[in-house]
C-alpha positions, 0 to 999 in steps of 0.5 A, a space after each residue: 500500500 502506498 502512503 499518502 501525503 497530507 496534501 493528497 487527503 480530502 478536505 472540507 470547510 468547518 461549518 463554524 470557523 470556516 477553516 479547511 480541515 483534512 480527512 482523519 483515519 478516525 473519520 473514515 466511516 463517517 466522513 460524509 457526516 463530519 461538519 466541524 474541525 474539532 469538538 470546540 467548533 462543534 460546541 460553538 455552532 450557531 443555532 439555526 435561524 428561525 
Protein backbone atom coordinates (compact mmCIF):
# COMPACT_ATOMS: atom_id res chain seq x y z
CA UNK A 1 0.00 0.00 0.00
CA UNK A 2 1.33 3.38 -0.98
CA UNK A 3 1.35 6.03 1.72
CA UNK A 4 -0.46 9.28 1.07
CA UNK A 5 0.84 12.75 1.72
CA UNK A 6 -1.23 15.03 3.89
CA UNK A 7 -1.78 17.33 0.92
CA UNK A 8 -3.39 14.46 -1.02
CA UNK A 9 -6.10 13.83 1.60
CA UNK A 10 -9.65 15.14 1.06
CA UNK A 11 -10.56 18.39 2.79
CA UNK A 12 -13.73 20.12 4.00
CA UNK A 13 -14.54 23.57 5.35
CA UNK A 14 -15.62 23.79 9.00
CA UNK A 15 -19.25 24.93 9.38
CA UNK A 16 -18.37 27.11 12.40
CA UNK A 17 -14.94 28.68 11.88
CA UNK A 18 -14.69 28.38 8.09
CA UNK A 19 -11.20 26.89 8.14
CA UNK A 20 -10.27 23.91 5.98
CA UNK A 21 -9.56 20.61 7.71
CA UNK A 22 -8.25 17.32 6.35
CA UNK A 23 -9.56 13.77 6.50
CA UNK A 24 -8.57 11.71 9.55
CA UNK A 25 -8.45 7.95 9.95
CA UNK A 26 -10.99 8.08 12.82
CA UNK A 27 -13.48 9.72 10.42
CA UNK A 28 -13.05 7.01 7.78
CA UNK A 29 -16.58 5.54 8.09
CA UNK A 30 -18.43 8.82 8.79
CA UNK A 31 -16.57 11.31 6.54
CA UNK A 32 -19.81 12.34 4.79
CA UNK A 33 -21.32 13.33 8.16
CA UNK A 34 -18.34 15.32 9.52
CA UNK A 35 -19.07 19.08 9.57
CA UNK A 36 -16.75 20.52 12.22
CA UNK A 37 -12.96 20.56 12.53
CA UNK A 38 -12.95 19.99 16.30
CA UNK A 39 -15.09 19.39 19.36
CA UNK A 40 -14.64 23.06 20.25
CA UNK A 41 -16.22 24.18 16.97
CA UNK A 42 -18.97 21.60 17.33
CA UNK A 43 -19.86 23.06 20.73
CA UNK A 44 -19.81 26.64 19.46
CA UNK A 45 -22.07 26.03 16.46
CA UNK A 46 -24.60 28.68 15.67
CA UNK A 47 -28.27 27.85 16.26
CA UNK A 48 -30.39 27.70 13.10
CA UNK A 49 -32.15 30.94 12.17
CA UNK A 50 -35.92 30.83 12.56
